[in-house]
FIMAR-287153 format. One record per residue (C-alpha): y, x, z; residue in three letters; residue number from 1. Coordinates in Angstrom, 2 decimals, decimal comma, always signed. Each point is the difference from the previous one (the first is absolute). Layout:
<recs>
+---------+---------+---------+---------+-----+
!      py !      px !      pz ! residuo ! num !
+---------+---------+---------+---------+-----+
!       Y !       X !       Z !     ala ! NUM !
...
+---------+---------+---------+---------+-----+
</recs>
This chain:
<recs>
+---------+---------+---------+---------+-----+
!      py !      px !      pz ! residuo ! num !
+---------+---------+---------+---------+-----+
! +103,53 !  +79,72 !  +74,59 !     met !   1 !
!   -0,28 !   -3,31 !   +1,82 !     ala !   2 !
!   +2,68 !   -2,57 !   -0,60 !     thr !   3 !
!   +2,04 !   -1,56 !   +2,78 !     lys !   4 !
!   -2,01 !   -3,22 !   -0,34 !     glu !   5 !
!   -3,29 !   +1,90 !   +0,26 !     gln !   6 !
!   +1,24 !   +1,87 !   +3,07 !     asn !   7 !
!   +0,97 !   -3,29 !   +1,67 !     leu !   8 !
!   -3,40 !   -1,47 !   -0,89 !     glu !   9 !
!   -1,74 !   +3,03 !   +1,55 !     phe !  10 !
!   +2,21 !   -0,33 !   +3,07 !     leu !  11 !
!   -0,74 !   -3,72 !   +0,38 !     asn !  12 !
!   -3,75 !   +0,56 !   -0,46 !     asn !  13 !
!   +0,04 !   +2,66 !   +2,71 !     ser !  14 !
!   +2,01 !   -2,19 !   +2,36 !     met !  15 !
!   -2,44 !   -2,85 !   -0,57 !     ser !  16 !
!   -2,97 !   +2,23 !   +0,87 !     thr !  17 !
!   +1,77 !   +1,37 !   +3,07 !     leu !  18 !
!   +1,00 !   -3,50 !   +1,14 !     asn !  19 !
!   -3,64 !   -1,11 !   -0,22 !     gln !  20 !
!   -0,98 !   +2,92 !   +2,25 !     ile !  21 !
!   +2,89 !   -0,65 !   +2,40 !     ala !  22 !
!   -0,89 !   -3,68 !   +0,40 !     thr !  23 !
!   -3,78 !   +0,37 !   +0,20 !     ser !  24 !
!   -1,37 !   -0,74 !   +3,47 !     pro !  25 !
!   -2,80 !   +2,54 !   -0,62 !     ser !  26 !
!   +2,55 !   +2,84 !   -0,28 !     thr !  27 !
!   +0,64 !   +1,75 !   +3,33 !     pro !  28 !
!   +3,27 !   -1,09 !   +1,60 !     lys !  29 !
!   +1,67 !   +3,43 !   -0,03 !     asn !  30 !
!   -0,83 !   +0,44 !   -3,71 !     ile !  31 !
!   +1,37 !   -3,48 !   -0,80 !     arg !  32 !
!   +3,27 !   +0,92 !   +1,72 !     lys !  33 !
!   +0,27 !   +3,33 !   -1,87 !     asn !  34 !
!   -0,71 !   -1,67 !   -3,35 !     ile !  35 !
!   +2,51 !   -2,81 !   +0,69 !     ala !  36 !
!   +2,67 !   +2,61 !   +0,78 !     asp !  37 !
!   -0,84 !   +1,90 !   -3,19 !     ile !  38 !
!   +0,28 !   -3,19 !   -2,08 !     val !  39 !
!   +3,46 !   -0,66 !   +1,47 !     glu !  40 !
!   +1,11 !   +3,49 !   -1,02 !     gln !  41 !
!   -1,45 !   -0,57 !   -3,46 !     leu !  42 !
!   +2,03 !   -3,23 !   -0,37 !     lys !  43 !
!   +3,27 !   +1,74 !   +0,90 !     ser !  44 !
!   +2,42 !   +0,54 !   -2,90 !     asp !  45 !
!   +1,54 !   +3,02 !   +1,71 !     glu !  46 !
!   -1,84 !   +2,45 !   -2,29 !     tyr !  47 !
!   -1,27 !   -0,09 !   -3,57 !     ser !  48 !
!   -3,46 !   -1,41 !   -0,70 !     val !  49 !
!   -1,48 !   +3,46 !   -0,58 !     ser !  50 !
!   +1,39 !   +1,38 !   +3,28 !     val !  51 !
!   -1,30 !   -3,01 !   +1,93 !     arg !  52 !
!   -3,40 !   +0,44 !   -1,65 !     ala !  53 !
!   -0,11 !   +3,71 !   +0,87 !     ala !  54 !
!   +0,99 !   -0,68 !   +3,61 !     asn !  55 !
!   -2,62 !   -2,73 !   +0,29 !     thr !  56 !
!   -2,71 !   +2,23 !   -1,45 !     ile !  57 !
!   +0,78 !   +2,59 !   +2,65 !     ser !  58 !
!   -0,08 !   -2,57 !   +2,81 !     leu !  59 !
!   -3,23 !   -1,55 !   -1,28 !     leu !  60 !
!   -1,59 !   +3,43 !   -0,17 !     asp !  61 !
!   +0,69 !   +0,35 !   +3,72 !     asp !  62 !
!   -1,53 !   -3,43 !   +0,66 !     val !  63 !
!   -3,18 !   +0,80 !   -1,97 !     thr !  64 !
!   -0,50 !   +3,12 !   +2,15 !     gln !  65 !
!   -0,38 !   -2,16 !   +3,13 !     asp !  66 !
!   -3,59 !   +0,45 !   +1,23 !     pro !  67 !
!   +0,02 !   -3,56 !   +1,37 !     asn !  68 !
!   +0,73 !   -1,47 !   -3,43 !     leu !  69 !
!   -2,99 !   -2,02 !   -1,23 !     pro !  70 !
!   -1,27 !   +0,96 !   -3,46 !     ser !  71 !
!   +0,47 !   -3,58 !   -1,26 !     tyr !  72 !
!   +3,74 !   +0,42 !   +0,66 !     val !  73 !
!   +0,22 !   +3,56 !   -1,34 !     arg !  74 !
!   -1,20 !   -1,02 !   -3,49 !     thr !  75 !
!   +2,78 !   -2,53 !   -0,73 !     pro !  76 !
!   +2,53 !   +2,46 !   +1,45 !     leu !  77 !
!   -1,13 !   +2,57 !   -2,54 !     trp !  78 !
!   +0,30 !   -2,65 !   -2,72 !     gln !  79 !
!   +3,61 !   -0,65 !   +1,05 !     ala !  80 !
!   +0,71 !   +3,76 !   -0,03 !     val !  81 !
!   -1,51 !   +0,29 !   -3,47 !     ser !  82 !
!   +2,21 !   -2,82 !   -1,27 !     thr !  83 !
!   +3,09 !   +1,53 !   +1,61 !     leu !  84 !
!   -0,80 !   +3,34 !   -1,64 !     glu !  85 !
!   +0,40 !   -1,74 !   -3,38 !     ser !  86 !
!   +3,71 !   -0,55 !   +0,68 !     ile !  87 !
!   +2,17 !   +2,44 !   -1,94 !     arg !  88 !
!   +3,70 !   +0,06 !   -0,78 !     glu !  89 !
+---------+---------+---------+---------+-----+
</recs>
């Protein structure tokens, strides 16, 4: 069972990865917008960390299915998903 501090560390690591993707000029504009919106939802304190992580995983899964998504963007997205999957309450 992950501690609250570990969960927050996982969350912050994922947000950092997603922010890098969202601010990279090599990422397609529509993907950057989607990722930026997802990061904002992840920052919201409306739900618990585990619920936010689960929602984000679902949204990122949809993004990774985009056929226009370059493979060099898909890989860090999967890394963020993997980190988010480590969050447990």
